[in-house]
Structures are given as structure tokens and as C-alpha cells.
N, C-alpha and C positions, 0 to 999 in steps of 0.2 A: 504494500500500500504506500509506504513512504516514497518509493521510487517514482510512482506516478505523481504523487503530490509534489515532490521536489521538482519534477519535470514541469509540472503546471506552473509552479512558482517561478521557475527560471524563464519559462516562455512569457509569463506575464511581465516579468522584470525587463525582458528584452523590449517589450512594447511600451513600458512605463519606467524609464530609468529614474533612479534616485537622484536628488540634487547632489552636487559635489560636496556640500558640507554635511550631508547625512552620515551619521556614524554607522558602522557595520555595513552590511550589504546582503544581497540575496544569498550568497554562499553561507554567510554567518547564520542567517535565518534557517536555511535548509539544514545546516549542521545542528542547530538547536532543536529543530523538529525531529531530526533523526535521533538525537540523544533522548528527547522526551519520549519518543515511541519505544525506544529500547528500555527505558526505565519503566514505562507503563507495562510493557510485555513482561518484564521481570517481576513486577509487583503482582500482576495477574497470575503468573505461574506460581508464585509463592502462596497466593490465596487459594489456588486450586489444590495445592499440596496439603494444605491444612485441613 
């Protein structure tokens, strides 16, 4: 799922570039989303194990 979402975000960003003074970027956002997805999957797995 993340691969598709990351791709969609990058496509959107190509059409809607951030201002030069904007902190971070699309790659940072995609990395954050991937990290969040991994943490959510780990938490779900732990809950299912209990």
C-alpha cells in the first residue's frame, strides 16, 4: 500500500512543487509515511499476538 501512496504523493508533488523556502520535501514526507506504516504494522502484529 505504501508504494502506491508514495507514488501518488510524488506524482502530485511533480505537478505542485513546494516553495523554495518550504522545509522538508516530498521525499521526507514519503519517508515519514513509510516509517508510520511500519510502526503501525508492528503494533498491529503485537496486538494480534496477545
